[in-house]
C-alpha positions as CSV (number, residue, x, y, z in Angstrom):
1,X,214.6,105.1,116.1
2,X,211.6,103.4,114.3
3,X,211.8,103.4,110.4
4,X,208.3,102.9,108.8
5,X,208.1,101.9,105.0
6,X,205.4,101.1,102.7
7,X,205.7,98.2,100.5
8,X,203.8,97.3,97.7
9,X,204.2,94.0,96.2
10,X,203.3,92.2,92.7
11,X,204.6,89.0,91.2
12,X,205.6,88.7,87.5
13,X,203.8,86.3,85.0
14,X,207.0,84.1,85.8
15,X,206.2,84.0,89.7
16,X,208.8,86.4,90.6
17,X,208.1,89.0,93.5
18,X,208.5,92.8,92.6
19,X,208.6,95.1,95.4
20,X,208.5,98.8,95.3
21,X,209.2,100.5,99.0
22,X,208.7,103.9,100.0
23,X,210.1,105.3,103.1
24,X,207.4,107.5,105.3
25,X,209.0,110.2,107.0
26,X,209.3,110.3,111.1
27,X,206.9,113.2,110.9
28,X,204.3,111.3,109.2
29,X,204.5,108.1,111.3
30,X,201.7,108.8,113.4
31,X,199.0,109.9,111.0
32,X,200.0,106.8,108.6
33,X,199.7,104.5,111.5
34,X,196.7,106.4,112.5
35,X,194.8,106.0,109.1
36,X,195.9,102.4,109.0
37,X,194.0,101.4,112.3
38,X,191.3,103.4,111.5
39,X,190.9,101.6,108.1
40,X,191.3,98.2,110.2
41,X,188.7,99.1,112.9
42,X,186.4,100.5,110.5
43,X,186.4,97.5,108.1
44,X,186.1,99.7,105.3
45,X,187.8,99.3,101.9
46,X,190.7,102.0,101.1
47,X,190.9,103.6,97.9
48,X,194.4,104.3,96.1
49,X,194.6,107.1,93.3
50,X,197.7,109.2,92.2
51,X,197.8,112.9,91.3
52,X,200.1,114.2,88.7
53,X,201.2,117.7,89.7
54,X,203.3,119.8,87.1
55,X,205.9,122.6,87.7
56,X,203.4,125.1,88.0
57,X,201.5,123.2,90.9
58,X,198.3,122.1,88.8
59,X,197.1,118.7,89.9
60,X,195.6,116.2,87.7
61,X,194.1,113.0,88.8
62,X,195.6,110.1,87.3
63,X,193.2,107.6,85.4
64,X,194.9,104.6,87.8
65,X,192.7,103.7,90.7
66,X,192.2,100.8,92.8
67,X,190.1,99.6,95.8
68,X,191.4,96.9,98.8
69,X,191.1,96.5,102.3
70,X,193.7,95.7,105.0
71,X,193.9,92.9,106.9
72,X,195.7,92.0,110.0
73,X,198.1,89.0,110.6
74,X,198.7,86.8,113.5
75,X,202.5,86.9,115.1
76,X,202.7,83.3,113.6
77,X,201.6,84.4,110.0
78,X,204.2,87.1,110.3
79,X,206.9,84.5,111.4
80,X,206.2,82.5,108.8
81,X,206.5,85.1,106.2
82,X,209.7,86.5,107.4
83,X,211.1,82.6,107.3
84,X,209.8,82.2,103.7
85,X,211.3,85.5,102.4
86,X,214.6,84.7,104.1
87,X,214.9,80.9,102.3
88,X,214.0,83.1,98.9
89,X,216.7,85.4,99.3
90,X,219.0,82.9,100.7
91,X,218.2,80.5,97.4
92,X,218.6,83.4,94.9
93,X,221.8,84.4,96.7
94,X,223.3,81.0,96.1
95,X,221.8,80.9,92.3
96,X,224.1,84.5,91.8
97,X,227.1,82.8,93.6
98,X,226.9,79.7,91.5
99,X,225.7,80.9,88.1
């Protein structure tokens, strides 16, 4: 069975990668993939914002917003990224074992 996850990534001032991962429910896969494809094919920016929902169900828009564009990667770029991530993971593991 396919798992789908949204991964947000940033780096700290010390150039450490920080990830936040959200699993996407199987019932939402098709809609999520269609949204991504639409944004890619139309070459339009995507805006992101947050809603705060209280216990009563009242929604309040957060003051944090952003805009970005999706970019497709080639297979070679993906392979290089995976290898780089594995190297970093192994390096961190060695530091933990030694330190």
